[in-house]
C-alpha positions in Angstrom: 230.9 40.5 51.6 230.3 42.7 48.6 231.7 46.2 48.6 229.2 49.0 48.6 228.8 50.5 45.1 230.7 53.8 44.6 228.4 56.8 44.9 227.3 58.2 41.5 229.3 61.1 40.3 227.5 64.4 40.8 226.9 66.5 37.7 229.0 69.7 37.6 227.1 72.7 38.8 226.4 75.4 36.4 226.4 79.1 37.1 224.4 80.1 40.2 223.0 83.6 40.8 222.4 85.3 44.1 220.5 88.6 44.4 221.4 90.7 47.4 219.4 93.8 46.4 216.4 92.7 48.6 218.8 92.4 51.6 220.1 95.9 50.9 216.5 97.2 51.0 215.9 95.4 54.3 219.1 96.6 56.0 218.5 100.1 54.6 215.1 100.1 56.3 216.6 98.9 59.6 219.3 101.6 59.7 217.4 104.5 58.0 216.4 106.2 61.3 219.8 106.2 62.8 221.8 109.5 63.1 224.1 110.1 60.1 227.2 109.3 62.1 226.0 105.8 62.9 224.3 104.9 59.6 227.2 103.7 57.5 229.0 101.7 60.3 225.7 100.1 61.3 224.9 99.2 57.7 228.4 97.7 57.2 228.2 95.7 60.4 224.7 94.4 59.6 225.6 93.4 56.0 228.7 91.6 57.1 226.5 88.8 58.4 224.8 88.5 55.0 227.6 89.1 52.5 230.9 89.0 54.4 233.6 91.2 53.0 231.8 93.3 50.4 230.5 96.4 52.2 233.7 96.6 54.2 236.3 99.3 54.6 239.1 96.6 54.5 238.2 95.7 50.9 238.8 99.3 49.6 241.7 100.2 51.9 244.1 100.5 48.9 241.8 103.2 47.3 240.3 105.2 50.2 240.3 105.5 54.0 237.7 104.0 56.2 236.2 107.5 56.9 236.1 108.2 53.2 234.4 104.9 52.5 231.8 105.6 55.2 231.2 109.0 53.6 230.6 107.3 50.2 228.3 104.8 51.8 226.3 107.4 53.7 225.8 109.3 50.4 224.6 106.2 48.7 222.3 105.3 51.6 220.7 108.8 51.4 220.4 108.6 47.6 218.9 105.1 47.7 215.2 106.1 47.7 215.7 107.9 44.3 217.5 104.8 42.9 215.3 102.1 44.3 213.0 101.8 41.3 215.8 101.3 38.9 217.6 98.8 41.1 214.4 96.8 41.7 213.7 96.8 37.9 217.2 95.3 37.3 216.6 92.8 40.1 213.3 91.7 38.6 214.7 91.4 35.0 218.2 90.2 35.8 217.8 86.5 34.9 215.9 87.3 31.7 218.6 89.8 30.8 221.7 87.6 31.4 220.0 84.3 30.4 220.4 84.8 26.6 223.9 86.1 27.0 224.8 83.0 29.1 223.3 80.7 26.5 225.1 82.2 23.6 228.4 82.4 25.5 228.2 78.7 26.5 227.4 77.8 22.9 230.8 79.3 22.0 232.9 78.3 25.0 231.0 75.3 26.5 229.2 75.0 29.9 230.3 77.3 32.6 230.7 74.9 35.6 232.5 75.0 38.9 232.5 78.8 39.4 231.6 80.7 42.5 228.1 82.1 42.5 227.5 85.3 40.5 226.2 88.1 42.8 223.8 91.0 42.1 224.3 93.9 44.5 223.9 97.6 45.0 227.5 98.6 44.3 227.3 102.1 45.8 228.2 103.4 42.4 231.4 101.3 42.2 230.7 99.2 39.1 228.2 97.7 36.7 230.2 94.5 36.5 233.5 93.0 37.6 235.2 90.4 39.7 235.8 91.0 43.4 237.8 88.9 45.9 235.6 88.1 49.0 236.5 85.9 52.0 234.9 82.9 50.3 236.7 83.4 47.0 236.5 85.4 43.8 233.1 86.3 42.5 231.7 87.9 39.4 229.5 90.7 40.6 227.0 92.9 38.9 226.0 96.3 40.3 222.2 96.8 39.9 222.5 100.5 40.5 225.0 101.1 37.8 223.3 98.7 35.3 220.1 100.8 35.8 222.1 104.0 35.0 224.3 102.8 32.2 222.5 100.0 30.4 218.9 101.2 29.9 219.1 101.2 26.0 218.5 97.5 25.7 221.9 96.8 24.1 223.2 94.9 27.2 224.3 91.5 25.8 227.8 92.6 24.9 228.3 93.8 28.4 227.3 90.5 29.9 229.5 88.6 27.4 232.4 90.9 28.4 232.0 90.1 32.1 231.4 86.4 31.6 234.5 86.2 29.5 236.6 87.7 32.4 235.3 84.9 34.6 236.2 82.2 32.1 239.5 83.8 31.1 240.9 83.8 34.7 241.2 80.0 34.6 243.8 80.1 31.8 245.4 83.5 32.3 247.2 83.8 35.6 246.7 87.0 37.5 249.2 89.7 36.8 249.1 93.5 37.3 251.4 94.9 34.6 250.0 97.2 31.9 250.4 94.5 29.2 248.3 92.1 31.2 245.5 94.5 31.5 245.8 95.4 27.9 245.3 91.7 26.9 242.6 90.9 29.5 240.4 94.0 28.7 241.1 94.1 25.0 240.3 90.4 24.6 237.0 90.8 26.5 236.0 93.6 24.2 237.0 91.5 21.2 235.0 88.5 22.4 231.9 90.7 23.0 232.3 92.1 19.5 232.5 88.6 17.9 229.5 87.3 19.8 227.5 90.4 18.9 228.2 91.3 15.2 227.3 94.9 14.5 227.3 95.9 18.2 227.8 99.6 18.7 230.9 101.0 20.3 228.7 102.1 23.2 227.5 98.5 23.7 231.2 97.4 23.6 232.0 99.8 26.4 234.2 102.0 24.2 232.5 105.4 24.5 233.2 106.3 28.1 234.3 108.9 29.0 234.5 109.9 25.3 234.5 107.8 22.1 237.8 105.9 22.4 238.1 104.6 18.8 238.3 108.0 17.0 240.7 109.3 19.7 243.1 106.4 19.4 242.9 106.2 15.6 243.7 109.9 15.3 246.8 109.5 17.6 247.6 105.9 17.2 251.4 106.2 17.3 251.2 108.2 20.5 248.8 105.7 22.0 250.9 102.7 21.0 254.2 104.2 22.1 252.8 105.4 25.5 251.7 101.8 26.2 254.9 100.2 24.9 256.9 102.4 27.2 254.8 101.2 30.2 254.2 97.6 29.3 255.9 96.2 32.4 254.8 98.9 34.8 252.1 98.1 37.4 251.0 101.8 37.3 248.1 101.5 34.8 247.1 105.1 35.5 244.5 106.5 33.2 245.1 103.8 30.5 242.3 101.7 31.9 240.5 103.9 34.4 238.1 106.8 33.8 238.7 108.8 37.0 242.1 110.3 36.1 243.3 112.8 33.5 244.7 111.2 30.4 248.4 110.7 29.8 248.2 113.5 27.3 245.5 115.8 25.9 245.3 113.5 22.9 244.7 110.3 24.8 241.5 110.0 26.9 241.2 107.9 30.0 240.5 104.2 29.3 242.1 104.4 25.8 243.7 101.1 26.7 240.4 99.2 26.2 240.4 100.2 22.5 244.1 99.6 21.9 243.8 96.2 23.6 240.9 95.5 21.3 243.0 96.2 18.3 245.7 93.9 19.6 243.2 91.1 20.2 241.8 91.7 16.8 245.2 91.4 15.3 246.2 88.2 17.2 242.8 86.8 16.4 243.4 86.9 12.7 244.9 83.4 13.0 243.2 82.1 16.1 239.6 81.4 17.0 238.0 82.6 20.3 238.7 79.3 22.2 242.4 79.4 21.2 242.7 83.1 22.2 241.0 82.4 25.6 243.5 79.5 26.3 246.7 81.5 25.7 248.8 81.6 28.8 250.7 84.6 30.2 254.0 83.3 28.7 252.4 82.7 25.3 250.6 86.1 25.1 253.3 88.6 25.9 255.5 88.1 22.8 252.5 88.0 20.6 251.2 91.3 22.2 254.6 93.0 21.9 254.9 91.9 18.2 251.4 93.2 17.5 252.1 96.6 19.0 255.5 96.9 17.2 253.7 96.4 13.9 251.2 99.2 14.8 253.8 101.9 15.3 257.5 102.5 15.1 258.4 104.1 18.5 262.1 104.7 17.8 263.2 108.4 18.0 263.2 110.2 14.7 266.7 110.3 13.2 268.5 113.5 13.6 268.9 115.7 10.5 272.0 117.4 11.9 275.3 116.7 10.1 277.7 114.4 12.0 
């Protein structure tokens, strides 16, 4: 008896996109007449059946209490009618916006296959783009609400390239929380976006929030470099990569690490192309990064002029 032929291999699946903004509208309608004290918990419970794990207090427990998260959600639910048009516009245009970015990104790095679906959501003001760990795995997510607010000038391709690169980069660069890891991950994403979009403005490269980062770092480069070198192995990234805290000093604005990381990636990229940079592992990157920072500034204390 002849053996049955082996099933044909299935082609690898490319990027899949799922839009949850319509579900947000529906659940908002269903909960809009509830008393304020019930709205946020009811919304969270209803959406747990649609997108488990996202609108959930457990996901943000490291950043805020359940009560604070429900306050934030209630505020967003009340503000939704004013934001609806912008969110719906992003939803309608999303595939035509990200499509060209995906095409040019895959031309450089190859087909994006085997990834979890990319999700479009109302982020409640949390993000315009980023990865989030949900019960079914890690997803790249885009916040339609924040895209509508932050990317209305048409220069959106570098932003999409930045976020797509994070998705690809995570396969080669193992997760780590230290400052140096963040410096490389974010700086390299900015550098890739700049290379794929020659002439892109600093705003398009996400380097102007909360203030123009380039001029601030260039004016105080030694201070910026030495502040980061002193914290390379710390997991307290503080204001180096976030915009919600005061800077380390009056000279260094929040998020200055994005620009400094960009300079590091630019330096290491002098002898490596984008594919080579994206494939560098954690153990390969750290000495290169330390060497690059050491070349940028001498952080040794100034020699004393006092006689011995």
